[in-house]
C-alpha positions as a Markdown table, in Angstrom:
| # | Residue | x | y | z |
|---|---|---|---|---|
| 1 | Met | 0.0 | 0.0 | 0.0 |
| 2 | Asn | 1.5 | 3.4 | -1.0 |
| 3 | Ile | 1.7 | 6.5 | 1.2 |
| 4 | Ala | -1.5 | 8.1 | -0.2 |
| 5 | Ala | -3.6 | 4.9 | 0.2 |
| 6 | Ser | -2.2 | 4.3 | 3.7 |
| 7 | Leu | -3.0 | 7.8 | 4.9 |
| 8 | Ala | -6.5 | 7.7 | 3.3 |
| 9 | Asp | -7.2 | 4.4 | 5.1 |
| 10 | Ala | -6.0 | 5.8 | 8.4 |
| 11 | Ile | -8.0 | 9.0 | 8.0 |
| 12 | Gly | -11.1 | 6.9 | 7.5 |
| 13 | Arg | -10.4 | 5.4 | 10.9 |
| 14 | His | -10.2 | 8.9 | 12.4 |
| 15 | Asp | -6.4 | 8.6 | 13.0 |
| 16 | Arg | -5.4 | 12.1 | 14.1 |
| 17 | Arg | -1.7 | 11.6 | 13.4 |
| 18 | Ala | -2.6 | 10.6 | 9.9 |
| 19 | Leu | -4.8 | 13.6 | 9.6 |
| 20 | Ala | -1.9 | 15.9 | 10.5 |
| 21 | Gln | 0.4 | 14.1 | 8.1 |
| 22 | Ala | -2.1 | 14.4 | 5.3 |
| 23 | Ile | -2.5 | 18.2 | 5.7 |
| 24 | Thr | 1.2 | 18.6 | 5.8 |
| 25 | Leu | 1.3 | 16.6 | 2.5 |
| 26 | Val | -1.3 | 18.7 | 0.7 |
| 27 | Glu | 0.3 | 21.9 | 1.9 |
| 28 | Ser | 3.8 | 20.9 | 0.6 |
| 29 | Gly | 5.1 | 22.7 | -2.4 |
| 30 | Leu | 7.3 | 19.8 | -3.5 |
| 31 | Lys | 6.4 | 18.2 | -6.8 |
| 32 | Glu | 6.6 | 14.7 | -5.4 |
| 33 | His | 4.4 | 15.5 | -2.5 |
| 34 | Gln | 1.8 | 17.2 | -4.7 |
| 35 | Ser | 1.5 | 14.0 | -6.8 |
| 36 | Gln | 1.0 | 12.0 | -3.6 |
| 37 | Ala | -1.5 | 14.6 | -2.3 |
| 38 | Arg | -3.6 | 14.2 | -5.5 |
| 39 | Glu | -3.7 | 10.4 | -5.0 |
| 40 | Leu | -4.7 | 11.0 | -1.3 |
| 41 | Leu | -7.5 | 13.3 | -2.1 |
| 42 | Ala | -8.9 | 10.9 | -4.7 |
| 43 | Ala | -8.7 | 8.0 | -2.2 |
| 44 | Leu | -10.4 | 9.8 | 0.7 |
| 45 | Pro | -13.6 | 8.2 | 2.0 |
| 46 | Ala | -16.8 | 10.2 | 1.5 |
| 47 | Pro | -18.0 | 12.0 | 4.7 |
| 48 | Ala | -20.9 | 10.2 | 6.5 |
| 49 | Gln | -22.8 | 13.5 | 6.6 |
| 50 | Pro | -22.2 | 17.0 | 5.2 |
| 51 | Ala | -20.1 | 19.2 | 7.5 |
| 52 | Leu | -20.9 | 22.8 | 8.3 |
| 53 | Arg | -18.0 | 24.9 | 7.1 |
| 54 | Ile | -17.7 | 28.1 | 9.1 |
| 55 | Gly | -15.5 | 31.0 | 8.0 |
| 56 | Ile | -14.5 | 33.5 | 10.6 |
| 57 | Thr | -12.9 | 36.8 | 9.7 |
| 58 | Gly | -12.3 | 40.1 | 11.6 |
| 59 | Pro | -9.6 | 42.7 | 12.3 |
| 60 | Pro | -6.6 | 41.9 | 14.5 |
| 61 | Gly | -7.6 | 42.1 | 18.2 |
| 62 | Ala | -11.3 | 41.2 | 17.6 |
| 63 | Gly | -10.9 | 38.0 | 19.6 |
| 64 | Lys | -11.2 | 35.4 | 16.8 |
| 65 | Ser | -9.2 | 32.7 | 18.6 |
| 66 | Thr | -11.1 | 33.2 | 21.9 |
| 67 | Phe | -14.4 | 33.1 | 20.1 |
| 68 | Ile | -13.4 | 29.8 | 18.3 |
| 69 | Glu | -12.3 | 28.3 | 21.6 |
| 70 | Thr | -15.6 | 29.1 | 23.3 |
| 71 | Leu | -17.8 | 28.2 | 20.2 |
| 72 | Gly | -15.9 | 25.0 | 19.7 |
| 73 | Gly | -16.6 | 24.0 | 23.3 |
| 74 | His | -20.3 | 24.5 | 22.9 |
| 75 | Leu | -20.3 | 22.5 | 19.6 |
| 76 | Ile | -18.6 | 19.6 | 21.3 |
| 77 | Asp | -21.1 | 19.8 | 24.2 |
| 78 | Arg | -23.8 | 19.3 | 21.5 |
| 79 | Gly | -22.2 | 16.2 | 20.2 |
| 80 | His | -20.3 | 17.6 | 17.3 |
| 81 | Ser | -16.6 | 17.1 | 16.4 |
| 82 | Val | -14.7 | 20.3 | 15.5 |
| 83 | Ala | -11.8 | 20.8 | 13.2 |
| 84 | Val | -10.2 | 24.3 | 13.2 |
| 85 | Leu | -7.9 | 25.5 | 10.4 |
| 86 | Thr | -6.2 | 28.7 | 11.3 |
| 87 | Val | -4.0 | 30.8 | 9.0 |
| 88 | Asp | -1.1 | 32.9 | 10.3 |
| 89 | Pro | 0.5 | 35.5 | 8.1 |
| 90 | Ser | 3.9 | 34.6 | 6.8 |
| 91 | Ser | 6.8 | 37.1 | 7.0 |
| 92 | Val | 7.5 | 38.9 | 3.8 |
| 93 | Val | 11.2 | 38.9 | 4.9 |
| 94 | Ser | 11.9 | 35.4 | 6.1 |
| 95 | Gly | 8.8 | 33.6 | 4.9 |
| 96 | Gly | 8.4 | 32.2 | 8.4 |
| 97 | Ser | 5.2 | 32.2 | 10.5 |
| 98 | Ile | 4.7 | 32.1 | 14.2 |
| 99 | Leu | 1.8 | 29.6 | 14.1 |
| 100 | Gly | 0.6 | 30.5 | 17.6 |
| 101 | Asp | -3.1 | 29.7 | 17.3 |
| 102 | Lys | -2.8 | 26.5 | 19.2 |
| 103 | Thr | -1.5 | 28.3 | 22.2 |
| 104 | Arg | -4.5 | 30.7 | 22.0 |
| 105 | Met | -6.9 | 27.7 | 22.1 |
| 106 | Pro | -5.4 | 25.6 | 24.8 |
| 107 | Thr | -8.7 | 23.9 | 26.0 |
| 108 | Leu | -10.0 | 23.2 | 22.5 |
| 109 | Ser | -6.6 | 21.9 | 21.3 |
| 110 | Ala | -6.5 | 19.4 | 24.2 |
| 111 | Asn | -10.0 | 18.0 | 23.5 |
| 112 | Glu | -10.3 | 14.6 | 21.8 |
| 113 | Lys | -13.3 | 15.8 | 19.8 |
| 114 | Ala | -11.3 | 18.7 | 18.3 |
| 115 | Phe | -8.4 | 19.2 | 16.0 |
| 116 | Val | -6.6 | 22.5 | 15.7 |
| 117 | Arg | -4.2 | 23.1 | 12.8 |
| 118 | Pro | -2.4 | 26.3 | 12.2 |
| 119 | Ser | -0.9 | 26.9 | 8.8 |
| 120 | Pro | 1.2 | 29.7 | 7.2 |
| 121 | Ser | -0.4 | 31.9 | 4.5 |
| 122 | Ser | 2.9 | 31.5 | 2.5 |
| 123 | Gly | 2.2 | 34.8 | 0.8 |
| 124 | Thr | -1.2 | 33.7 | -0.5 |
| 125 | Glu | -3.9 | 36.4 | -0.7 |
| 126 | Gly | -7.4 | 35.9 | 0.5 |
| 127 | Gly | -6.9 | 35.3 | 4.2 |
| 128 | Val | -6.4 | 31.6 | 3.8 |
| 129 | Gly | -3.6 | 29.2 | 2.7 |
| 130 | Arg | -3.3 | 28.0 | -0.8 |
| 131 | Phe | -4.4 | 24.5 | 0.1 |
| 132 | Thr | -7.0 | 25.3 | 2.8 |
| 133 | Arg | -9.8 | 23.9 | 0.6 |
| 134 | Glu | -7.9 | 20.6 | 0.4 |
| 135 | Ala | -7.3 | 20.6 | 4.2 |
| 136 | Ile | -11.1 | 21.1 | 4.7 |
| 137 | Ala | -11.8 | 18.0 | 2.6 |
| 138 | Val | -9.3 | 15.9 | 4.6 |
| 139 | Cys | -10.9 | 17.0 | 7.9 |
| 140 | Glu | -14.3 | 16.1 | 6.7 |
| 141 | Ala | -13.1 | 12.7 | 5.6 |
| 142 | Ala | -11.7 | 12.2 | 9.1 |
| 143 | Gly | -15.2 | 12.6 | 10.4 |
| 144 | Phe | -15.3 | 16.2 | 11.7 |
| 145 | Asp | -18.8 | 17.6 | 11.1 |
| 146 | Arg | -18.0 | 21.2 | 11.9 |
| 147 | Val | -15.0 | 22.7 | 10.2 |
| 148 | Ile | -14.0 | 26.3 | 11.2 |
| 149 | Val | -11.6 | 28.3 | 9.1 |
| 150 | Glu | -10.1 | 31.4 | 10.8 |
| 151 | Thr | -8.6 | 33.9 | 8.3 |
| 152 | Val | -5.6 | 36.2 | 8.7 |
| 153 | Gly | -7.6 | 39.4 | 9.1 |
| 154 | Val | -10.3 | 41.4 | 7.4 |
| 155 | Gly | -10.3 | 43.3 | 4.1 |
| 156 | Gln | -11.1 | 43.0 | 0.5 |
| 157 | Ser | -8.5 | 40.2 | 0.1 |
| 158 | Glu | -10.5 | 38.0 | 2.6 |
| 159 | Leu | -13.2 | 37.3 | 0.1 |
| 160 | Arg | -11.5 | 34.1 | -0.9 |
| 161 | Ala | -12.2 | 32.6 | 2.5 |
| 162 | Ala | -16.0 | 33.1 | 1.9 |
| 163 | Ser | -15.7 | 31.0 | -1.3 |
| 164 | Met | -14.9 | 27.8 | 0.6 |
| 165 | Thr | -17.2 | 28.1 | 3.6 |
| 166 | Asp | -21.0 | 27.7 | 4.1 |
| 167 | Val | -21.5 | 30.5 | 6.7 |
| 168 | Phe | -19.2 | 33.5 | 6.8 |
| 169 | Val | -18.9 | 35.3 | 10.1 |
| 170 | Leu | -17.6 | 38.9 | 10.5 |
| 171 | Leu | -16.3 | 39.5 | 14.0 |
| 172 | Leu | -15.9 | 43.1 | 15.2 |
| 173 | Val | -15.2 | 45.0 | 18.4 |
| 174 | Pro | -17.2 | 47.6 | 20.3 |
| 175 | Gly | -16.8 | 51.1 | 18.8 |
| 176 | Ser | -15.9 | 49.8 | 15.3 |
| 177 | Gly | -19.1 | 51.4 | 14.1 |
| 178 | Asp | -17.2 | 54.6 | 14.1 |
| 179 | Glu | -14.9 | 53.0 | 11.5 |
| 180 | Leu | -17.7 | 51.6 | 9.4 |
| 181 | Gln | -16.2 | 53.0 | 6.2 |
| 182 | Gly | -13.0 | 51.2 | 7.0 |
| 183 | Ile | -14.6 | 47.8 | 6.7 |
| 184 | Lys | -14.8 | 46.8 | 3.1 |
| 185 | Arg | -18.3 | 46.7 | 1.6 |
| 186 | Gly | -17.5 | 43.4 | -0.1 |
| 187 | Val | -16.8 | 41.7 | 3.2 |
| 188 | Met | -20.0 | 43.0 | 4.8 |
| 189 | Glu | -22.0 | 41.9 | 1.8 |
| 190 | Leu | -20.6 | 38.4 | 2.1 |
| 191 | Ala | -21.2 | 38.1 | 5.9 |
| 192 | Asp | -24.0 | 35.8 | 6.9 |
| 193 | Leu | -23.6 | 36.7 | 10.5 |
| 194 | Ile | -22.0 | 39.9 | 12.1 |
| 195 | Leu | -20.9 | 39.7 | 15.7 |
| 196 | Val | -19.7 | 42.4 | 18.0 |
| 197 | Asn | -17.3 | 40.8 | 20.5 |
| 198 | Lys | -16.2 | 41.9 | 24.0 |
| 199 | Ala | -19.7 | 43.1 | 24.9 |
| 200 | Asp | -19.1 | 42.9 | 28.6 |
| 201 | Gly | -18.3 | 45.2 | 31.5 |
| 202 | Gln | -17.8 | 48.8 | 30.6 |
| 203 | Leu | -17.9 | 47.9 | 26.8 |
| 204 | Ala | -21.4 | 46.5 | 27.0 |
| 205 | Gln | -23.2 | 49.8 | 26.2 |
| 206 | Thr | -20.7 | 50.6 | 23.4 |
| 207 | Ala | -21.2 | 47.1 | 21.9 |
| 208 | Asn | -25.0 | 47.6 | 21.8 |
| 209 | Arg | -24.5 | 50.9 | 20.0 |
| 210 | Thr | -22.2 | 49.3 | 17.5 |
| 211 | Val | -24.7 | 46.5 | 16.9 |
| 212 | Ser | -27.4 | 49.1 | 16.1 |
| 213 | Glu | -25.0 | 50.9 | 13.7 |
| 214 | Tyr | -24.1 | 47.7 | 11.8 |
| 215 | Ala | -27.7 | 46.5 | 11.8 |
| 216 | Ala | -28.7 | 49.8 | 10.1 |
| 217 | Ala | -25.9 | 49.5 | 7.6 |
| 218 | Thr | -26.8 | 45.9 | 6.6 |
| 219 | Gly | -30.2 | 47.2 | 5.6 |
| 220 | Phe | -28.7 | 48.9 | 2.7 |
| 221 | Leu | -26.6 | 45.9 | 1.5 |
| 222 | Gln | -27.6 | 43.0 | -0.6 |
| 223 | Ala | -27.2 | 39.8 | 1.4 |
| 224 | Arg | -25.5 | 36.9 | -0.4 |
| 225 | Thr | -28.0 | 34.4 | 0.8 |
| 226 | Ala | -31.6 | 34.6 | -0.4 |
| 227 | Asp | -34.4 | 34.9 | 2.2 |
| 228 | Trp | -31.9 | 35.4 | 5.0 |
| 229 | Lys | -31.7 | 38.6 | 7.1 |
| 230 | Val | -28.1 | 38.9 | 8.4 |
| 231 | Pro | -28.2 | 38.9 | 12.2 |
| 232 | Val | -26.0 | 41.4 | 14.1 |
| 233 | Leu | -25.4 | 40.2 | 17.6 |
| 234 | Ala | -23.5 | 41.4 | 20.7 |
| 235 | Met | -21.5 | 38.7 | 22.5 |
| 236 | Ser | -18.5 | 38.1 | 24.7 |
| 237 | Ala | -16.3 | 35.1 | 23.9 |
| 238 | Leu | -14.2 | 35.6 | 26.9 |
| 239 | Arg | -17.2 | 35.7 | 29.3 |
| 240 | Asp | -19.2 | 33.2 | 27.3 |
| 241 | Ile | -22.1 | 35.7 | 26.9 |
| 242 | Gly | -24.3 | 35.3 | 23.9 |
| 243 | Val | -22.2 | 32.6 | 22.3 |
| 244 | Val | -25.1 | 30.1 | 22.5 |
| 245 | Asp | -27.3 | 32.6 | 20.7 |
| 246 | Val | -24.6 | 32.8 | 18.0 |
| 247 | Leu | -24.5 | 29.0 | 17.7 |
| 248 | Glu | -28.3 | 28.9 | 17.4 |
| 249 | Gln | -28.2 | 31.4 | 14.5 |
| 250 | Met | -25.5 | 29.3 | 12.7 |
| 251 | Glu | -27.5 | 26.1 | 13.0 |
| 252 | Lys | -30.6 | 28.0 | 11.8 |
| 253 | Phe | -28.7 | 29.2 | 8.8 |
| 254 | Phe | -27.4 | 25.7 | 8.0 |
| 255 | Val | -30.9 | 24.3 | 8.1 |
| 256 | His | -32.1 | 27.2 | 5.9 |
| 257 | Val | -29.5 | 26.7 | 3.1 |
| 258 | Thr | -29.8 | 22.9 | 3.3 |
| 259 | Lys | -33.6 | 22.8 | 3.0 |
| 260 | Ser | -33.7 | 25.4 | 0.3 |
| 261 | Gly | -31.0 | 23.8 | -1.9 |
| 262 | Leu | -28.8 | 26.8 | -1.6 |
| 263 | Leu | -26.1 | 24.8 | 0.1 |
| 264 | Ser | -25.6 | 22.4 | -2.7 |
| 265 | Ser | -25.8 | 25.1 | -5.4 |
| 266 | Arg | -23.3 | 27.3 | -3.4 |
| 267 | Arg | -20.9 | 24.4 | -3.1 |
| 268 | Glu | -21.1 | 23.7 | -6.8 |
| 269 | Ser | -20.3 | 27.3 | -7.6 |
| 270 | Gln | -17.5 | 27.3 | -5.1 |
| 271 | Ala | -16.0 | 24.2 | -6.7 |
| 272 | Ser | -16.1 | 25.8 | -10.1 |
| 273 | Glu | -14.4 | 28.9 | -8.9 |
| 274 | Ala | -11.8 | 26.8 | -7.1 |
| 275 | Leu | -11.0 | 25.0 | -10.3 |
| 276 | Met | -10.3 | 28.2 | -12.2 |
| 277 | Gln | -8.2 | 29.5 | -9.3 |
| 278 | Ala | -6.2 | 26.3 | -9.2 |
| 279 | Leu | -5.7 | 26.5 | -13.0 |
| 280 | His | -4.4 | 30.0 | -12.8 |
| 281 | Glu | -2.0 | 29.2 | -10.0 |
| 282 | Gly | -0.9 | 25.9 | -11.5 |
| 283 | Leu | -0.2 | 27.4 | -15.0 |
| 284 | Leu | 1.8 | 30.2 | -13.5 |
| 285 | Asp | 3.8 | 27.8 | -11.4 |
| 286 | Arg | 4.6 | 25.6 | -14.4 |
| 287 | Phe | 5.3 | 28.7 | -16.6 |
| 288 | Leu | 7.9 | 30.0 | -14.1 |
| 289 | Arg | 9.5 | 26.6 | -13.5 |
| 290 | Asn | 10.9 | 26.9 | -17.0 |
| 291 | Glu | 14.3 | 28.6 | -16.7 |
| 292 | Lys | 14.0 | 30.4 | -20.0 |
| 293 | Asn | 10.6 | 31.7 | -19.1 |
| 294 | Ala | 11.7 | 32.8 | -15.7 |
| 295 | Asp | 14.7 | 34.7 | -17.1 |
| 296 | Glu | 12.5 | 36.5 | -19.6 |
| 297 | Val | 10.0 | 37.4 | -16.9 |
| 298 | Glu | 12.8 | 38.9 | -14.8 |
| 299 | Arg | 14.0 | 40.9 | -17.8 |
| 300 | Val | 10.6 | 42.3 | -18.5 |
| 301 | Arg | 10.0 | 42.9 | -14.7 |
| 302 | Arg | 13.0 | 45.2 | -14.8 |
| 303 | Glu | 11.7 | 47.1 | -17.8 |
| 304 | Val | 8.4 | 47.6 | -16.0 |
| 305 | Ala | 10.1 | 48.7 | -12.8 |
| 306 | Met | 12.0 | 51.4 | -14.8 |
| 307 | Gly | 8.8 | 52.6 | -16.4 |
| 308 | Arg | 9.7 | 51.5 | -19.9 |
| 309 | Leu | 6.7 | 49.2 | -20.1 |
| 310 | Thr | 3.3 | 49.2 | -18.5 |
| 311 | Pro | 2.4 | 46.0 | -16.5 |
| 312 | Gly | -0.5 | 45.2 | -18.7 |
| 313 | Leu | 1.4 | 45.5 | -22.0 |
| 314 | Ala | 4.3 | 43.6 | -20.5 |
| 315 | Ala | 2.1 | 40.7 | -19.4 |
| 316 | Arg | 0.4 | 40.5 | -22.7 |
| 317 | Ala | 3.7 | 40.4 | -24.5 |
| 318 | Leu | 5.0 | 37.6 | -22.4 |
| 319 | Ile | 1.8 | 35.6 | -22.9 |
| 320 | Asp | 1.9 | 36.1 | -26.7 |
| 321 | Gln | 5.6 | 35.1 | -26.7 |
| 322 | Phe | 5.1 | 31.8 | -25.0 |
| 323 | Thr | 1.7 | 30.6 | -26.2 |
């Protein structure tokens, strides 16, 4: 039995070590590993039931890790198994990443019903890693029926995270209503649930005011899910205030999109978009692996940097030259 088949068999038996090894394999940039990863993904057992994929985004300091820790505990108490895929930004200088999310979710990380996996963004835009979608598939095959994807931050580039999850959650902090214009419209339009965290103590009143501001703002936006009014809720992940209400809204949303057929149609659309994204990235990788192509790209890059060519014309010339 080869490596891919062996890992797939172990994942079907809910082997956590095999799950970690499989995600490492699919995230590897080595050509040999990518070939094995394709075999692995093709051999994975089908999930016994569809998992709810939860995307969580928000600005730094909003308390995403604390929220996931508390939410995950409630999900497990309700009989679910939880996989958490977190993405840490990679250094633009060294390429390294701290990968500290496990330390911010100590209770959840130690629970036998949970699996927490931090991954580097490796320079990939969109708030997720390049192979996060594949990691989700591996977690679902391992039997996890709730998969949480925590993104790097919030912004226009985070839209990619919404394209691989079923419910997309925007987490904010009290007072951020004053910075409403700073939150990208595209992210708000994609949010299925907006939460104002840290709504306790002296911040409780401010949190309620922020909820009102965002609730008013969503009234002018087109929700991405038909027949769904985006809830805006105040909660405190640290104090476990309002988290059960958040969970109820998530489950209500899952029932809505499942019964209406929106879940299956959304996933079909997401799969098509993922194919095109993978094609773009794969073709570029293959193009640049050719030494002659890479040298020509570097020459043209210098021309663009010195203002002798515009980026658009330079790209078109390269494409025409090698196709």
